[in-house]
Rosetta silent file (secondary structure, phi, psi, omega in degrees, C-alpha in Angstrom):
SEQUENCE: XXXXXXXXXXXXXXXXXXXXXXXXXXXXXXXXXXXXXXXXXXXXXXXXXXXXXXXXXXXXXXXXXXXXXXXXXXXXXXXXXXXXXXXXXXXXXXXXXXXXXXXXXXXXXXXXXXXXXXXXXXXXXXXXXXXXXXXXXXXXXXXXXXXXXXXXXXXXXXXXXXXXXXXXXXXXXXXXXXXXXXXXXXXXXXXXXXXXXXXXXXXXXXXXXXXXXXXXXXXXXXXXXXXXXXXXXXXXXXXXXXXXXXXXXXXXXXXXXXXXXXXXXXXXXXXXXXXXXXXXXXXXXXXXXXXXXXXXXX
SCORE:     score description
SCORE:     0.000 S_00000001
   1 L     0.000  138.420  179.738   86.922   84.572   80.142 S_00000001
   2 E  -113.471  111.673 -174.056   90.783   85.364   79.866 S_00000001
   3 E  -114.349  128.637  174.031   91.647   88.701   81.536 S_00000001
   4 E   -94.429  141.726 -170.211   95.021   90.431   81.273 S_00000001
   5 E  -127.567  121.020  165.128   96.076   92.419   84.372 S_00000001
   6 E   -99.153  151.520 -172.244   98.786   95.005   84.636 S_00000001
   7 L    69.659   36.088 -174.913   99.784   96.062   88.190 S_00000001
   8 L   -72.214  -15.533  170.185   98.880   92.473   89.187 S_00000001
   9 L   -90.222   -3.277  178.156  101.048   92.535   92.223 S_00000001
  10 L   -71.654  174.413  175.580   99.366   95.524   93.563 S_00000001
  11 H   -59.212  -52.115 -176.253   96.565   95.719   96.121 S_00000001
  12 H   -80.849  -44.567 -177.246   93.739   95.994   93.566 S_00000001
  13 H   -58.904  -43.174  176.310   95.237   93.953   90.727 S_00000001
  14 H   -63.933  -36.332 -178.773   95.939   90.939   93.026 S_00000001
  15 H   -71.562  -38.344  177.186   92.348   91.086   94.346 S_00000001
  16 H   -57.357  -47.942  174.628   90.983   91.198   90.733 S_00000001
  17 H   -59.800  -35.910  176.320   93.042   88.121   89.940 S_00000001
  18 H   -64.314  -46.471  175.181   91.915   86.394   92.998 S_00000001
  19 H   -69.858  -30.004  176.765   88.218   86.971   92.284 S_00000001
  20 H   -64.452  -49.415 -175.472   88.661   86.092   88.668 S_00000001
  21 H   -66.031  -33.226  179.999   90.113   82.726   89.626 S_00000001
  22 H   -64.441  -34.426  177.366   87.448   82.133   92.278 S_00000001
  23 L   -88.054    5.416 -178.887   84.706   82.393   89.627 S_00000001
  24 L    91.000    1.916  175.566   86.496   80.156   87.177 S_00000001
  25 L   -88.864  176.724 -176.361   88.006   82.702   84.830 S_00000001
  26 E  -111.315  122.531  177.621   91.605   83.032   83.863 S_00000001
  27 E   -99.500  128.470  172.391   93.861   85.866   85.079 S_00000001
  28 E  -110.592  125.520 -167.038   96.992   86.493   82.991 S_00000001
  29 E  -105.349  121.047  170.170   99.486   88.587   84.956 S_00000001
  30 E   -81.989  128.528 -174.947  101.902   91.079   83.391 S_00000001
  31 E  -134.751  151.487  178.220  105.284   91.079   85.180 S_00000001
  32 L   -94.814   -4.908  172.405  108.438   92.894   84.543 S_00000001
  33 L   -93.540  166.403  175.882  110.745   90.129   85.607 S_00000001
  34 L   -62.836  130.593  175.227  111.026   86.828   83.700 S_00000001
  35 L   -44.157  134.065 -179.028  107.871   84.863   83.988 S_00000001
  36 L  -110.693  -24.371 -174.760  107.728   82.109   86.747 S_00000001
  37 L  -127.639  166.166 -175.249  104.380   80.583   86.288 S_00000001
  38 L   -68.280  -20.740 -174.846  102.190   79.582   83.317 S_00000001
  39 L  -103.410   15.355  176.353   99.749   82.559   83.919 S_00000001
  40 E  -108.727  142.787  175.867  102.573   85.187   83.922 S_00000001
  41 E  -132.466  132.595 -177.878  103.769   87.147   80.876 S_00000001
  42 E   -84.804  141.482  175.568  106.859   89.401   80.907 S_00000001
  43 E  -141.586  163.590  175.721  106.531   92.887   79.613 S_00000001
  44 E  -137.925   89.062 -174.910  108.558   96.195   79.623 S_00000001
  45 H   -66.765  -25.631  177.429  106.218   99.134   79.592 S_00000001
  46 H   -55.412  -44.352 -179.486  109.208  101.516   79.842 S_00000001
  47 H  -104.558   13.643  178.147  110.217  100.583   76.309 S_00000001
  48 L    56.874   35.142  179.447  106.624   99.745   75.268 S_00000001
  49 E   -97.858  124.002  175.836  107.511   96.021   74.843 S_00000001
  50 E  -143.588  141.505 -175.204  104.825   93.384   75.032 S_00000001
  51 L   -56.722  134.195  177.366  104.705   89.947   73.418 S_00000001
  52 L   -61.554  142.572  173.686  103.337   90.004   69.891 S_00000001
  53 L    87.480  -11.355 -172.875  100.052   88.105   69.539 S_00000001
  54 L   -66.980  -38.631 -174.339   99.131   88.243   73.259 S_00000001
  55 H   -64.192  -31.494  179.147   96.104   90.594   72.814 S_00000001
  56 H   -63.846  -16.282  176.497   94.562   88.117   70.303 S_00000001
  57 H   -99.050    9.725 -175.207   94.180   85.626   73.151 S_00000001
  58 L  -115.357  130.685  173.882   92.607   88.147   75.564 S_00000001
  59 L   -81.551  -31.718 -178.934   88.938   88.954   76.339 S_00000001
  60 E  -156.508  152.606 -174.406   89.468   91.907   78.625 S_00000001
  61 E  -122.536  132.236  175.071   92.246   94.084   79.887 S_00000001
  62 E  -120.052  111.181 -176.390   92.515   95.531   83.449 S_00000001
  63 E  -106.741  100.703  179.376   95.238   98.151   83.577 S_00000001
  64 L  -114.400   13.521 -172.892   96.167   99.066   87.205 S_00000001
  65 L   -69.562  148.662  176.161  100.011   99.597   86.788 S_00000001
  66 L   160.203  142.701 -178.574  101.522  102.589   88.294 S_00000001
  67 L   -71.039  145.160 -179.775  103.987  103.777   90.991 S_00000001
  68 L   -61.252  143.538  172.199  102.237  104.483   94.385 S_00000001
  69 L   -89.278    0.259 -176.208  101.347  108.026   95.212 S_00000001
  70 L   -90.303   -0.381  175.032  101.691  107.079   98.816 S_00000001
  71 L   -88.204  113.040 -171.689  105.448  107.212   98.839 S_00000001
  72 L  -117.408  147.758    4.577  106.301  110.526  100.419 S_00000001
  73 L   -79.447  160.721  172.934  107.731  113.095   99.961 S_00000001
  74 L   -83.637   91.271  179.468  107.020  113.756   96.317 S_00000001
  75 L   -76.711  167.729 -177.065  110.352  114.801   94.942 S_00000001
  76 H   -61.282  -38.992 -177.152  110.599  116.162   91.364 S_00000001
  77 H   -76.419  -36.301  177.091  112.046  112.826   90.126 S_00000001
  78 H   -69.682  -36.451  171.579  109.487  110.763   91.937 S_00000001
  79 H   -63.661  -24.154  172.081  106.671  112.713   90.542 S_00000001
  80 H   -69.716  -39.723 -175.466  108.057  112.097   87.056 S_00000001
  81 H   -68.966  -40.266 -178.553  108.142  108.365   87.934 S_00000001
  82 H   -61.752  -41.600 -178.717  104.397  108.423   89.065 S_00000001
  83 H   -65.162  -55.238 -169.861  103.513  110.075   85.723 S_00000001
  84 H   -69.451  -31.636  176.327  105.498  107.995   83.445 S_00000001
  85 H   -60.703  -30.965 -178.588  104.721  104.669   85.115 S_00000001
  86 H   -88.441  -39.957 -176.928  101.028  105.239   84.384 S_00000001
  87 H   -73.466  -36.445 -174.731  101.330  106.818   80.889 S_00000001
  88 H   -72.062  -49.723  177.339  103.920  104.300   79.646 S_00000001
  89 H   -50.912  -55.824  178.000  101.959  101.311   80.877 S_00000001
  90 H   -63.511  -32.733  171.033   98.724  102.514   79.367 S_00000001
  91 H   -64.865  -45.340  171.657  100.254  103.490   76.111 S_00000001
  92 H   -54.212  -48.415  178.816  101.805  100.030   75.772 S_00000001
  93 H   -63.946  -42.554 -175.913   98.500   98.312   76.401 S_00000001
  94 H   -70.240  -39.368 -179.500   96.588  100.643   74.101 S_00000001
  95 H   -63.560  -40.919 -176.193   99.157  100.313   71.287 S_00000001
  96 H   -65.988  -50.309  179.256   99.008   96.466   71.606 S_00000001
  97 H   -55.498  -57.974 -173.246   95.198   96.440   71.608 S_00000001
  98 H   -62.337  -21.044 -179.238   94.953   98.682   68.624 S_00000001
  99 H   -92.097   -6.591 -175.906   97.470   96.604   66.585 S_00000001
 100 L   -71.523  141.816  172.774   95.675   93.219   67.421 S_00000001
 101 L   -78.472  -28.299  166.233   93.755   91.626   64.643 S_00000001
 102 L  -121.856  105.869 -169.148   91.326   90.242   67.194 S_00000001
 103 L   -92.055  154.743  170.878   90.967   92.755   70.006 S_00000001
 104 L   -59.277  161.917 -173.881   89.778   92.339   73.553 S_00000001
 105 L   -82.714  -21.635 -172.117   86.173   93.305   74.126 S_00000001
 106 E  -150.693  148.568  172.373   86.898   95.799   77.011 S_00000001
 107 E  -128.524  118.672  167.278   89.669   97.797   78.538 S_00000001
 108 E   -99.949  112.850 -175.814   89.305   98.790   82.201 S_00000001
 109 E  -111.970  140.672  177.323   91.879  101.513   82.761 S_00000001
 110 E   -64.839  152.335  171.510   92.912  103.031   86.011 S_00000001
 111 E  -150.431 -160.721 -171.799   92.256  106.601   86.945 S_00000001
 112 E  -156.705  155.057  170.191   91.839  108.253   90.332 S_00000001
 113 H   -61.119  -20.064  176.667   89.600  110.479   92.396 S_00000001
 114 H   -58.973  -17.464 -177.042   92.322  113.036   92.237 S_00000001
 115 H   -62.319  -19.607 -172.255   90.949  114.106   88.950 S_00000001
 116 H   -93.246  -20.238  177.604   88.287  116.200   90.771 S_00000001
 117 L    74.601 -168.641  174.393   90.897  118.136   92.911 S_00000001
 118 L   -78.012  107.430 -168.760   89.665  119.616   96.223 S_00000001
 119 L  -119.289   17.809  174.411   85.951  120.095   95.799 S_00000001
 120 L    64.093 -136.267 -174.646   84.788  120.641   99.512 S_00000001
 121 L   -97.344    2.869 -179.273   81.365  119.127  100.244 S_00000001
 122 L   -66.922  138.326  178.186   79.985  119.188   96.739 S_00000001
 123 E   -71.493  125.598 -174.051   78.771  115.809   95.467 S_00000001
 124 E  -108.491  129.611  174.961   80.974  114.729   92.607 S_00000001
 125 L  -109.111  167.740 -177.605   79.611  112.819   89.651 S_00000001
 126 L   -64.610  -19.184 -179.209   81.474  111.423   86.653 S_00000001
 127 L   -86.038   -3.374  175.888   80.234  114.548   84.659 S_00000001
 128 L   -66.778  146.529  178.886   82.061  116.991   86.871 S_00000001
 129 L   -73.090  158.316  174.163   84.982  118.866   85.375 S_00000001
 130 L   -64.234  155.539  172.934   88.582  118.100   86.464 S_00000001
 131 L   -96.423 -154.684 -174.691   89.950  119.983   89.166 S_00000001
 132 L  -115.399  153.827  173.089   93.379  121.584   89.910 S_00000001
 133 L   119.396  169.272 -178.766   96.678  120.125   91.147 S_00000001
 134 H   -55.236  -54.721 -173.385   99.269  117.522   90.412 S_00000001
 135 H   -61.841  -35.730 -178.873   96.826  114.516   90.955 S_00000001
 136 H   -67.132  -41.782  176.445   94.079  116.141   88.716 S_00000001
 137 H   -66.756  -39.490  178.285   96.645  116.659   85.918 S_00000001
 138 H   -62.623  -48.359 -178.223   97.883  113.112   86.369 S_00000001
 139 H   -75.251  -32.192 -179.863   94.511  111.330   86.092 S_00000001
 140 H   -70.808  -31.100  167.871   93.467  113.502   83.259 S_00000001
 141 H   -66.410  -40.654  179.581   96.653  112.541   81.208 S_00000001
 142 H   -59.298  -53.597 -178.492   96.069  108.878   82.237 S_00000001
 143 H   -61.036  -34.901 -178.171   92.438  108.887   81.014 S_00000001
 144 H   -64.920  -46.886  179.050   93.590  110.722   77.768 S_00000001
 145 H   -59.381  -42.395  178.466   96.011  108.004   76.889 S_00000001
 146 H   -64.237  -32.598 -179.729   93.484  105.274   77.610 S_00000001
 147 L   -67.765   -1.042 -179.685   91.063  107.178   75.354 S_00000001
 148 L   -90.701    3.650  177.401   93.282  106.454   72.381 S_00000001
 149 L   -68.537  147.704  178.846   92.014  102.757   72.340 S_00000001
 150 L   -48.307  135.394 -179.927   90.213  101.655   69.285 S_00000001
 151 L   -56.328  -19.032 -176.662   86.611  102.652   69.330 S_00000001
 152 L   -76.139  -15.744 -177.602   85.480   99.077   68.860 S_00000001
 153 L   -94.209  121.126 -176.176   86.885   98.343   72.358 S_00000001
 154 E   -70.610  130.609 -172.823   84.557   99.237   75.257 S_00000001
 155 E  -111.466  118.249  173.670   86.442  101.606   77.521 S_00000001
 156 E  -112.784  128.450  175.629   85.856  101.889   81.304 S_00000001
 157 E  -103.055  111.796 -175.213   87.796  104.508   83.364 S_00000001
 158 E   -86.559   96.738  174.931   88.013  103.258   86.955 S_00000001
 159 E   -80.568   91.745 -169.950   88.264  106.371   89.114 S_00000001
 160 E   -85.711  144.616  172.722   89.613  104.725   92.189 S_00000001
 161 L  -117.749 -155.786 -176.105   89.709  106.467   95.683 S_00000001
 162 E   -64.311  124.148 -177.951   91.069  105.274   99.055 S_00000001
 163 E  -103.562  125.768 -176.419   90.853  101.523   99.041 S_00000001
 164 E   -97.217  130.832 -170.612   90.434   99.966  102.458 S_00000001
 165 E  -143.752  150.532  175.405   92.088   96.682  102.963 S_00000001
 166 L   -70.144  -19.387  178.063   93.070   94.185  105.665 S_00000001
 167 L   -92.956   27.233  177.138   96.595   94.348  104.115 S_00000001
 168 E    72.662  -77.212  178.242   96.662   98.117  105.090 S_00000001
 169 E    68.736 -129.025 -170.968   96.930   99.677  101.613 S_00000001
 170 L   -66.223  -20.167 -177.667   95.884  103.399  101.848 S_00000001
 171 L   -94.383   15.715 -175.105   95.542  102.854  105.725 S_00000001
 172 H   -49.373  -53.648 -174.883   99.136  101.859  106.037 S_00000001
 173 H   -82.422  -31.934 -171.130  100.291  104.773  108.255 S_00000001
 174 H   -83.307  -42.028 -176.007   97.023  105.484  110.041 S_00000001
 175 H   -56.888  -46.391 -179.728   95.764  102.069  111.124 S_00000001
 176 H   -64.934  -26.509  179.588   98.821  101.242  113.347 S_00000001
 177 H   -72.982  -43.436  178.919   98.460  104.650  115.160 S_00000001
 178 H   -59.636  -44.970  176.906   94.666  103.853  115.862 S_00000001
 179 H   -58.539  -29.512  176.879   95.563  100.426  117.138 S_00000001
 180 H   -78.622  -10.511 -175.920   98.049  102.060  119.401 S_00000001
 181 L    83.788    8.660 -175.916   95.356  104.471  120.765 S_00000001
 182 L  -124.542   31.212  176.898   97.108  107.598  119.464 S_00000001
 183 L   -95.026  159.957  174.452   95.254  108.021  116.175 S_00000001
 184 L  -172.833 -176.839  178.892   92.901  110.771  115.315 S_00000001
 185 L   -64.446  150.947  179.290   91.489  113.081  112.492 S_00000001
 186 E   -93.168  128.053 -176.862   93.943  114.715  109.993 S_00000001
 187 L    62.671 -139.378 -177.688   93.610  118.510  110.008 S_00000001
 188 L   -83.986   -4.907  174.945   90.104  119.619  111.105 S_00000001
 189 L    73.404    3.487 -176.514   88.744  116.133  109.989 S_00000001
 190 L   -88.680  -13.317  177.817   85.855  117.736  108.087 S_00000001
 191 L   -65.574  139.473  179.955   87.222  116.803  104.667 S_00000001
 192 E   -79.570  131.491  173.146   85.348  114.171  102.794 S_00000001
 193 L  -104.236  100.481  175.848   87.297  110.922  102.251 S_00000001
 194 L   -68.096  141.866 -170.280   85.794  108.826   99.475 S_00000001
 195 E  -148.649  158.458  175.827   86.444  105.199  100.285 S_00000001
 196 E  -158.331  146.765  178.192   85.799  101.633   99.082 S_00000001
 197 E   -83.899  152.377 -173.974   86.842   98.234  100.295 S_00000001
 198 H   -64.437  -26.967  174.946   89.262   96.318   98.120 S_00000001
 199 H   -68.827  -40.374  173.323   86.666   93.453   97.802 S_00000001
 200 H   -70.760  -41.882  177.344   84.201   95.976   96.281 S_00000001
 201 H   -55.536  -49.523 -176.572   86.840   97.648   94.182 S_00000001
 202 H   -75.687  -40.204  175.085   87.784   94.448   92.358 S_00000001
 203 H   -55.792  -42.964 -174.189   84.089   93.147   92.326 S_00000001
 204 H   -71.662  -36.385  169.545   82.944   96.330   90.755 S_00000001
 205 H   -54.732  -55.386 -176.550   85.744   96.085   87.994 S_00000001
 206 H   -65.352  -32.303 -178.955   84.557   92.558   87.137 S_00000001
 207 H   -68.890  -38.980 -172.995   80.885   93.745   87.270 S_00000001
 208 H   -75.441  -35.247 -179.864   81.802   96.582   84.752 S_00000001
 209 H   -70.475  -42.534  178.997   83.575   94.114   82.487 S_00000001
 210 H   -71.502  -22.905 -178.739   80.501   91.898   82.490 S_00000001
 211 L   -86.122  101.206 -164.733   78.032   94.672   81.887 S_00000001
 212 L   -62.869  -27.363 -178.492   77.892   95.214   78.150 S_00000001
 213 L   -80.302   -9.430 -175.928   76.193   98.666   78.615 S_00000001
 214 L   -82.012  133.035 -177.915   78.802  100.033   80.930 S_00000001
 215 L  -162.959  152.895  178.223   81.235  102.511   79.398 S_00000001
 216 E    86.391 -159.174 -170.576   83.178  105.663   80.207 S_00000001
 217 E   -84.242  138.660  173.821   84.271  106.987   83.746 S_00000001
 218 E  -129.467  125.791  171.008   82.885  105.279   86.939 S_00000001
 219 E   -78.207  115.743  177.904   83.619  106.541   90.444 S_00000001
 220 E   -87.828   86.803 -174.454   84.644  103.371   92.276 S_00000001
 221 L  -143.410  152.095  177.079   83.493  104.580   95.721 S_00000001
 222 L   -65.522  152.460  172.990   81.140  103.222   98.477 S_00000001
 223 L   -75.736   -6.295  174.556   77.681  104.707   98.498 S_00000001
 224 L   -99.684  117.500  174.022   78.016  106.087  102.092 S_00000001
 225 L   -74.656  154.384 -179.155   79.953  109.356  102.206 S_00000001
 226 L  -144.533  145.609  167.030   82.334  109.913  105.137 S_00000001
 227 E   -92.317  164.118  173.873   84.500  112.634  106.392 S_00000001
 228 H   -47.057  -46.453  177.506   87.974  111.982  107.590 S_00000001
 229 H   -57.020  -52.922  178.686   86.779  112.168  111.163 S_00000001
 230 H   -57.769  -45.252 -173.794   83.980  109.713  110.575 S_00000001
 231 H   -69.085  -44.407  174.633   86.215  107.208  108.945 S_00000001
 232 H   -57.996  -47.402  179.349   88.914  107.396  111.734 S_00000001
 233 H   -64.511  -31.323 -179.897   86.141  107.050  114.402 S_00000001
 234 H   -74.627  -37.273  172.786   84.717  104.047  112.689 S_00000001
 235 H   -67.869  -34.211  175.428   87.981  102.313  112.613 S_00000001
 236 H   -65.226  -45.111 -171.458   88.641  103.316  116.360 S_00000001
 237 H   -70.645  -40.250  178.216   85.107  101.971  117.303 S_00000001
 238 H   -62.495  -33.583  178.527   85.811   98.677  115.362 S_00000001
 239 H   -92.298  -10.243 -175.186   89.137   98.343  117.277 S_00000001
 240 L    57.864   50.375  173.750   87.757   99.672  120.497 S_00000001
 241 L  -124.217  150.022  176.326   90.386  102.277  120.578 S_00000001
 242 L   -71.256  156.815 -177.811   90.171  106.098  121.145 S_00000001
 243 L  -139.250   61.802 -167.555   90.621  108.451  118.231 S_00000001
 244 L  -111.340   -4.590 -173.034   91.180  111.700  120.143 S_00000001
 245 L   -99.660   90.895  176.833   94.669  112.840  118.933 S_00000001
 246 L   -69.320  154.983  179.225   94.276  115.098  115.797 S_00000001
 247 E  -105.229  108.762 -177.256   97.141  115.732  113.537 S_00000001
 248 L   -56.493  134.178  179.582   97.507  119.549  112.673 S_00000001
 249 H   -57.113  -37.865 -173.797   97.359  120.478  109.017 S_00000001
 250 H   -71.539  -27.091  176.249  100.504  122.612  109.358 S_00000001
 251 H   -74.518  -32.699  178.420  102.430  119.695  110.810 S_00000001
 252 H   -69.840  -42.069 -177.731  101.258  117.434  107.960 S_00000001
 253 H   -71.233  -30.208  173.556  102.374  119.974  105.435 S_00000001
 254 H   -65.796  -30.428 -174.055  105.878  120.285  107.034 S_00000001
 255 H   -91.410  -40.102 -171.238  106.318  116.548  106.821 S_00000001
 256 H  -105.030  -11.744  179.542  104.497  115.573  103.496 S_00000001
 257 L    64.258 -147.297 -169.418  104.703  118.869  101.528 S_00000001
 258 H   -66.631  -20.188 -177.537  102.214  119.223   98.785 S_00000001
 259 H   -60.970  -30.024 -174.751  101.120  115.439   99.125 S_00000001
 260 H   -60.647  -48.499 -179.690   99.436  116.488  102.476 S_00000001
 261 H   -61.986  -45.321 -168.794   97.035  118.888  100.602 S_00000001
 262 H   -74.642  -41.588 -169.082   96.549  116.559   97.630 S_00000001
 263 H  -104.455  -32.081 -167.623   96.115  113.155   99.299 S_00000001
 264 H  -114.659  -40.103 -175.658   94.989  113.850  102.987 S_00000001
 265 H  -102.182   -2.708  175.331   93.528  117.201  103.474 S_00000001
 266 L   -78.678  159.730 -169.992   91.619  117.629  100.230 S_00000001
 267 L  -119.514  120.514  179.841   87.869  116.914  100.197 S_00000001
 268 L  -140.786   99.713  177.342   86.128  114.610   97.656 S_00000001
 269 E   -95.489   79.195 -176.811   82.580  113.638   98.249 S_00000001
 270 E   -80.777  139.715  179.373   82.137  111.200   95.324 S_00000001
 271 L   -89.336  141.895 -178.571   78.877  109.785   94.263 S_00000001
 272 L  -107.466   10.276 -169.735   78.483  106.033   93.569 S_00000001
 273 H   -64.067  -38.578  179.292   75.145  106.520   91.838 S_00000001
 274 H   -63.729  -43.041  173.274   76.312  105.631   88.276 S_00000001
 275 H   -53.875  -55.417 -179.818   77.910  102.396   89.676 S_00000001
 276 H   -60.967  -37.679 -178.719   74.672  101.606   91.481 S_00000001
 277 H   -65.788  -22.217  177.366   72.529  102.390   88.482 S_00000001
 278 L   -71.496  -15.739  179.887   74.595   99.835   86.614 S_00000001
 279 L   102.208   12.584  179.684   73.285   97.123   88.899 S_00000001
 280 L   -79.508  140.506 -177.554   76.268   96.645   91.132 S_00000001
 281 L  -111.507  116.864 -169.728   75.600   95.395   94.621 S_00000001
 282 L   -78.855  140.133  168.994   78.138   96.361   97.299 S_00000001
 283 L   -76.450  -32.966  176.281   79.489   93.832   99.707 S_00000001
 284 L  -124.261   75.171 -176.471   80.501   96.577  102.129 S_00000001
 285 L   -74.890  -24.522  179.093   78.077   99.469  101.453 S_00000001
 286 L  -115.127  157.013 -177.637   78.489  101.227  104.863 S_00000001
 287 H   -62.649  -38.829  179.570   81.513  102.468  106.709 S_00000001
 288 H   -58.938  -45.235  179.454   80.691  100.416  109.707 S_00000001
 289 H   -57.915  -50.817 -174.486   80.567   97.204  107.663 S_00000001
 290 H   -62.428  -42.049 -178.101   83.961   98.126  105.926 S_00000001
 291 H   -65.237  -38.157  174.379   85.703   99.013  109.165 S_00000001
 292 H   -60.297  -43.250  176.661   84.509   95.877  110.839 S_00000001
 293 H   -63.500  -44.568 -176.190   86.013   93.846  107.735 S_00000001
 294 H   -58.747  -41.451 -172.757   89.173   95.701  107.851 S_00000001
 295 L   -94.696    6.986  169.270   90.032   94.908  111.548 S_00000001
 296 L    76.409   33.755  179.334   88.783   91.318  110.931 S_00000001
 297 L  -116.369   16.004  179.571   85.532   91.593  112.918 S_00000001
 298 L   -88.232    0.000    0.000   82.898   91.061  110.375 S_00000001
């Protein structure tokens, strides 16, 4: 199988490529600079430029391109970059797929848990309505553009949440504090943080590509729910470090602005049931297993 990946240098895209290659499939990487290797293809999503005829050689497309939401503060110009980087990339791929005489069988297009907004402790399934806020609007627009793909192409909307990785990723600011013994819950720590290991994130994407009956939105989240405090405590336990120093919500808002409420203080208790029902078997189904893996003690 030949799989085209946008966002291939990112945390998830690079792991998808690694797992594809490990199982003997071919990963074709979209890059914005001139291609340096045989498996790279240059494109320019800003101007919707992608090589003619490329899609006719592709079996599946994984679209993970987009500026990180973790760069804080969110200035007006950077919020525009976050939006356009996703919409332009997705529109470029959709246009190329729709114009192809021989189309890929499936498009896995990125989305995010932010589509649900702050939902408290309510269990969130893929049928729940979108919430409110910048990230909810962003994910909704992102999914809408992906939904323009030709109906003959099976569409998966990968609603990604906090991805736990040994390369830090979403834990980039938090993990060093915990290692130093000065980490703790953010705000009151009671907000639900949906999470998934990067190994499971990529493996679930490949599973959904392989599963002919899979379509529509999927929550890419581990089956064990956790609050912010539980996740921080699990990492502290794995590292044998205390996690007793909370970060007050008001201080986070002063430093991070609206990103504090949308990324760190909002609560999203996402259900993995649809993914489980599709037959996916998690590598790291529990928080303890994921935390041990992140710190290299599994």
